[in-house]
C-alpha positions, 0 to 999 in steps of 0.5 A: 072860057075856062075861067068862066066854066070853072067859076060856074062849076064852083058855084054849083057845089052847095057843099064843098069840102076843104080839099075841093075848095082849095083845088078849085082855087088852085086851078083858077089861080094857075089859069091866071098865072099861065095867061099872065106869065106866057102872054106875048110881049105885045100884050100890056102897055108896058110889057115891051118896055119891061123886056127892054129894061130887063136887058139893060138892068141885067147887063148893068154893073151899077151897085144897088145901095139899099141903105141910100133911102134918098137915092131910092126915093128919087130913083126911076126904078125901085131897087127891089125890082132892079135886083130881081132883074139882075137875079133873073138875068144871072141865070138866063137872059131870056126875058120870058122868065122875068114875066113868068117869075113876076106872074108866079110871085103875084099869083102864088101870093094871091092864092095865099091871100084868098085861101087865108082870108076869103070864105068864097074864093070864086067871088074873090077871084072874080073880083080880082079879075074884074076890078083890074088887078089881073090887067095890072099884073100884065101892065104894071109889073112892078106894082103887081109885085108890090100889090102881092106883098101888100096882100101878105101885109093883109094876111099878117095884120088880119090873120096873124095879128102882127103889125110888125110883119105887116110893116115888113111886107109893106116895106118889101112892097115899097122896094117894088113900087114906091106908092106902096109905102102909103099903105103904112097908114093901115097901122093907124086905122086898124083899130078904127070902128066903122061908124058914121063919125069916122066915115065923115072924118075920112071923107072930109079929110079926102075933100080937104086934101083934094082942095089943097092938092097943089101944095103936094105937087112938088113932093110927087115931082121928087118921087119921079111919078110925074112922067105917068101923068100922060100915061094911057094906062089910067082910065081918067075921070070916068074910071075913077067915078065907076070905081067909086060907084063899085066901092059904094055898092060893096059897102051897101052889100056889106051893110045889108049883110050886117043887118042879116048877119049869121054869127055862126059862119065867122069867128068873133075876130073875123066878124070884127074884121069884116064889120070894122077894118075892111069897110074902113079900108074901102072908105079910105080907097074911096077917099083916095079916088076922090083926091085922084081927080086931081092926079089920076095916077093916085088911083094906084094908091087906092088899089092897095086899100081896095083889096079889102073889098075882095075879102069884105064882099064875099065874107059879108054875103056868106053871113046873110041868113036869108037864102033868097036875099043871099042868092039875089045879092050874090047874083047881082054882084056877079052881074055887075062885076062881069058887066063892068069887066066886059064893057071895059074890054069891049068899049074901053080896051085902052084902059087895060091894053090886054086885048087882043090877047096873044099867047106866047 
């Protein structure tokens, strides 16, 4: 309830100072941090497993060799996550602090991500929650931290314009979830134009990969992700279809916004990001979702590219000059996002496993 009230309060301000904008964003992120870090161990599919592994990793005397790349790839748990467990366990054997620290990392970086890249933090926060990223921080803590480092990669590439820092943060993400390494392809696509030709190339490529997917199964077996195949964390074909539909809607909103663009709101470079880099990343996300029909756990990879939508949609909407059209599209976007989120909570609770929520 606090979450919804805060969003409504934020939307009611037609003229927001930078201080109010930052304060409201801080309150929203703090709320998410509290409910994630102080959730009951029964909330989230894998929370209780992470608690058990915390005691195992903390008391284990096995050394971690970060230079053993082959061993790192074949390991069941990433070395960065093991090191985090050992560090926390050194100070306290209370697993509550592991949850709190993981939540802090995820939401502090989310704060930086939205503050640096979005010009509508309320919509960006809503998208983060409704697209399942909040549930991910409660279910798949390792990927939650990996996603946070990928956000830093976004900031490095899009605002700092540093490919080197982007690569560094992707490698950091890899140390918490191996799937994050795939996001390195962003370096290849950062200069692509959002054109019909490039969209067709990406879609045809994804269809080809989907068609010959069987030849890649051995690779997936070697990185120890086949044990997820029977996991109930994923939402199956229906979830993939819904995600693709949402992403297509986001691209339509962006297209309409570009037709009604007000160049005074974004800098020339930011406008280029919004018109080329971000939609290309969303297209890649759609392509990965298409391939995921063969192996649903590939949706984990799609989410790294889908992060672009959290910036793309709010910034695109802000560029619309027609106030009536802006209000209509923004209202429609909120309705679609909140309907999707609450429908899943009520009709498909096993997709998120965060309800019923229990505090402490």
